[in-house]
N, CA and C atoms as an extended XYZ file, in Angstrom:
216
Properties=species:S:1:pos:R:3:atomname:S:1:resname:S:1:resid:I:1 pbc="F F F"
N        60.067      110.835      116.762 N   MET     1
C        60.140      109.412      116.452 CA  MET     1
C        61.348      108.794      117.155 C   MET     1
N        61.090      107.728      117.890 N   ARG     2
C        62.161      107.061      118.624 CA  ARG     2
C        62.797      105.979      117.761 C   ARG     2
N        64.107      105.952      117.746 N   VAL     3
C        64.827      104.948      116.963 CA  VAL     3
C        65.291      103.832      117.891 C   VAL     3
N        64.937      102.607      117.527 N   ASP     4
C        65.355      101.469      118.326 CA  ASP     4
C        66.783      101.091      117.955 C   ASP     4
N        67.689      101.311      118.893 N   LYS     5
C        69.098      101.040      118.607 CA  LYS     5
C        69.386       99.546      118.468 C   LYS     5
N        68.497       98.720      118.996 N   GLN     6
C        68.697       97.276      118.905 CA  GLN     6
C        68.246       96.718      117.558 C   GLN     6
N        67.562       97.539      116.774 N   ALA     7
C        67.015       97.051      115.507 CA  ALA     7
C        68.111       96.653      114.528 C   ALA     7
N        69.155       97.452      114.453 N   TYR     8
C        70.238       97.154      113.509 CA  TYR     8
C        71.513       96.840      114.259 C   TYR     8
N        72.014       95.638      114.063 N   GLN     9
C        73.272       95.229      114.679 CA  GLN     9
C        74.282       94.926      113.579 C   GLN     9
N        75.209       95.837      113.310 N   PRO    10
C        76.221       95.563      112.283 CA  PRO    10
C        77.134       94.423      112.731 C   PRO    10
N        77.798       93.762      111.779 N   PRO    11
C        78.710       92.685      112.155 CA  PRO    11
C        79.812       93.191      113.075 C   PRO    11
N        80.152       92.386      114.051 N   SER    12
C        81.198       92.773      114.991 CA  SER    12
C        82.559       92.710      114.315 C   SER    12
N        83.341       93.762      114.511 N   VAL    13
C        84.682       93.782      113.924 CA  VAL    13
C        85.527       92.665      114.532 C   VAL    13
N        85.340       92.432      115.842 N   THR    14
C        86.095       91.368      116.514 CA  THR    14
C        85.797       90.021      115.888 C   THR    14
N        84.523       89.729      115.662 N   ASN    15
C        84.149       88.461      115.046 CA  ASN    15
C        84.693       88.355      113.635 C   ASN    15
N        84.707       89.474      112.924 N   THR    16
C        85.221       89.472      111.553 CA  THR    16
C        86.712       89.164      111.544 C   THR    16
N        87.437       89.733      112.502 N   VAL    17
C        88.876       89.455      112.601 CA  VAL    17
C        89.099       87.976      112.894 C   VAL    17
N        88.250       87.412      113.772 N   LYS    18
C        88.368       85.983      114.080 CA  LYS    18
C        88.150       85.144      112.829 C   LYS    18
N        87.173       85.546      112.006 N   GLU    19
C        86.922       84.833      110.759 CA  GLU    19
C        88.122       84.931      109.830 C   GLU    19
N        88.726       86.127      109.745 N   CYS    20
C        89.908       86.329      108.905 CA  CYS    20
C        91.036       85.408      109.347 C   CYS    20
N        91.244       85.359      110.646 N   ARG    21
C        92.314       84.509      111.172 CA  ARG    21
C        92.041       83.040      110.859 C   ARG    21
N        90.766       82.633      110.969 N   LYS    22
C        90.395       81.249      110.678 CA  LYS    22
C        90.703       80.901      109.225 C   LYS    22
N        90.361       81.832      108.315 N   ILE    23
C        90.615       81.618      106.887 CA  ILE    23
C        92.110       81.494      106.634 C   ILE    23
N        92.896       82.395      107.234 N   LEU    24
C        94.344       82.372      107.011 CA  LEU    24
C        94.975       81.103      107.551 C   LEU    24
N        94.555       80.681      108.745 N   LYS    25
C        95.115       79.463      109.328 CA  LYS    25
C        94.754       78.249      108.490 C   LYS    25
N        93.544       78.228      107.946 N   SER    26
C        93.137       77.100      107.105 CA  SER    26
C        93.921       77.066      105.801 C   SER    26
N        94.432       78.220      105.371 N   GLU    27
C        95.230       78.285      104.157 CA  GLU    27
C        96.708       78.007      104.433 C   GLU    27
N        97.050       77.802      105.693 N   GLY    28
C        98.423       77.437      106.023 CA  GLY    28
C        99.321       78.580      106.450 C   GLY    28
N        98.761       79.760      106.626 N   PHE    29
C        99.565       80.890      107.092 CA  PHE    29
C        99.668       80.827      108.614 C   PHE    29
N       100.870       80.941      109.117 N   THR    30
C       101.040       80.885      110.562 CA  THR    30
C       101.500       82.215      111.138 C   THR    30
N       102.456       82.868      110.470 N   ALA    31
C       102.966       84.144      110.975 CA  ALA    31
C       102.350       85.280      110.177 C   ALA    31
N       101.369       85.928      110.752 N   PHE    32
C       100.742       87.047      110.070 CA  PHE    32
C       100.103       87.964      111.098 C   PHE    32
N        99.836       89.179      110.697 N   SER    33
C        99.099       90.104      111.545 CA  SER    33
C        98.052       90.801      110.688 C   SER    33
N        96.907       91.027      111.260 N   LEU    34
C        95.837       91.691      110.518 CA  LEU    34
C        95.928       93.192      110.712 C   LEU    34
N        95.691       93.910      109.635 N   ILE    35
C        95.778       95.369      109.659 CA  ILE    35
C        94.387       95.941      109.383 C   ILE    35
N        93.948       96.809      110.266 N   PHE    36
C        92.628       97.410      110.157 CA  PHE    36
C        92.692       98.635      109.258 C   PHE    36
N        91.813       98.675      108.260 N   LYS    37
C        91.795       99.824      107.359 CA  LYS    37
C        90.364      100.280      107.125 C   LYS    37
N        90.176      101.589      107.082 N   ARG    38
C        88.857      102.141      106.784 CA  ARG    38
C        89.019      103.078      105.595 C   ARG    38
N        88.176      102.873      104.597 N   SER    39
C        88.275      103.722      103.412 CA  SER    39
C        87.715      105.107      103.727 C   SER    39
N        88.045      106.062      102.912 N   GLN    40
C        87.620      107.440      103.141 CA  GLN    40
C        86.350      107.792      102.360 C   GLN    40
N        85.650      106.794      101.872 N   SER    41
C        84.446      107.057      101.088 CA  SER    41
C        83.270      107.395      101.997 C   SER    41
N        82.171      107.762      101.394 N   LEU    42
C        80.980      108.112      102.164 CA  LEU    42
C        80.394      106.895      102.865 C   LEU    42
N        80.442      105.757      102.199 N   ILE    43
C        80.000      104.517      102.841 CA  ILE    43
C        81.191      103.950      103.602 C   ILE    43
N        81.058      103.756      104.911 N   PRO    44
C        82.212      103.329      105.702 CA  PRO    44
C        82.557      101.854      105.501 C   PRO    44
N        83.286      101.571      104.438 N   ASN    45
C        83.748      100.208      104.215 CA  ASN    45
C        84.948       99.937      105.104 C   ASN    45
N        84.994       98.755      105.643 N   ILE    46
C        86.127       98.382      106.481 CA  ILE    46
C        86.885       97.271      105.771 C   ILE    46
N        88.138       97.529      105.473 N   PHE    47
C        88.970       96.550      104.795 CA  PHE    47
C        89.938       95.922      105.789 C   PHE    47
N        90.244       94.647      105.538 N   PHE    48
C        91.278       94.005      106.317 CA  PHE    48
C        92.386       93.571      105.375 C   PHE    48
N        93.593       93.724      105.815 N   ALA    49
C        94.733       93.225      105.067 CA  ALA    49
C        95.552       92.399      106.045 C   ALA    49
N        96.350       91.500      105.523 N   PHE    50
C        97.206       90.785      106.445 CA  PHE    50
C        98.648       90.899      106.018 C   PHE    50
N        99.502       90.930      107.012 N   ARG    51
C       100.927       91.052      106.763 CA  ARG    51
C       101.542       89.684      107.011 C   ARG    51
N       102.046       89.087      105.927 N   GLN    52
C       102.674       87.782      106.048 CA  GLN    52
C       104.145       87.977      106.390 C   GLN    52
N       104.582       87.357      107.463 N   VAL    53
C       105.944       87.535      107.925 CA  VAL    53
C       106.685       86.202      107.786 C   VAL    53
N       107.734       86.211      106.991 N   THR    54
C       108.559       85.009      106.848 CA  THR    54
C       110.002       85.363      107.153 C   THR    54
N       110.787       84.345      107.392 N   SER    55
C       112.178       84.601      107.747 CA  SER    55
C       113.014       84.915      106.509 C   SER    55
N       112.544       84.487      105.340 N   THR    56
C       113.353       84.659      104.133 CA  THR    56
C       113.055       85.961      103.403 C   THR    56
N       111.829       86.448      103.508 N   THR    57
C       111.471       87.668      102.794 CA  THR    57
C       111.032       88.749      103.766 C   THR    57
N       111.037       89.958      103.289 N   SER    58
C       110.511       91.043      104.113 CA  SER    58
C       108.994       90.897      104.161 C   SER    58
N       108.394       91.471      105.185 N   SER    59
C       106.956       91.321      105.338 CA  SER    59
C       106.213       92.040      104.222 C   SER    59
N       105.162       91.406      103.734 N   GLN    60
C       104.353       91.975      102.666 CA  GLN    60
C       102.947       92.221      103.176 C   GLN    60
N       102.370       93.312      102.755 N   GLU    61
C       100.976       93.597      103.103 CA  GLU    61
C       100.114       93.185      101.927 C   GLU    61
N        99.215       92.245      102.170 N   ILE    62
C        98.392       91.693      101.104 CA  ILE    62
C        96.922       91.920      101.450 C   ILE    62
N        96.144       92.532      100.554 N   PRO    63
C        94.717       92.706      100.837 CA  PRO    63
C        94.035       91.347      100.989 C   PRO    63
N        93.184       91.221      102.002 N   LEU    64
C        92.544       89.936      102.264 CA  LEU    64
C        91.092       89.924      101.796 C   LEU    64
N        90.221       90.613      102.486 N   ILE    65
C        88.812       90.612      102.099 CA  ILE    65
C        88.182       91.965      102.402 C   ILE    65
N        87.036       92.215      101.789 N   LEU    66
C        86.189       93.327      102.205 CA  LEU    66
C        85.315       92.772      103.327 C   LEU    66
N        85.647       93.148      104.530 N   ALA    67
C        85.017       92.524      105.682 CA  ALA    67
C        83.599       93.015      105.919 C   ALA    67
N        83.429       94.318      105.946 N   ILE    68
C        82.112       94.880      106.249 CA  ILE    68
C        81.790       95.981      105.253 C   ILE    68
N        80.599       95.945      104.701 N   SER    69
C        80.155       97.027      103.832 CA  SER    69
C        78.828       97.539      104.370 C   SER    69
N        78.849       98.707      104.958 N   SER    70
C        77.644       99.265      105.581 CA  SER    70
C        76.794       99.980      104.545 C   SER    70
N        75.666       99.415      104.238 N   ALA    71
C        74.748      100.045      103.292 CA  ALA    71
C        73.824      100.989      104.038 C   ALA    71
N        73.556      102.133      103.435 N   THR    72
C        72.682      103.099      104.094 CA  THR    72
C        71.296      103.026      103.487 C   THR    72
């Protein structure tokens, strides 16, 4: 049985990062960096966190969204 690789197209990680940045900018965050995280579970969930950098406080890592959840 041949599997059509074009049949399933998971969301692009690049596009998801762009969406994350759009959300953060709309919320007024200017200095931040996105951190890529993958959980160690059987279902490969991809988490994004962002690091808010300010001049007054040390940088904090704050969970942002569950970007992609691959269902099997």
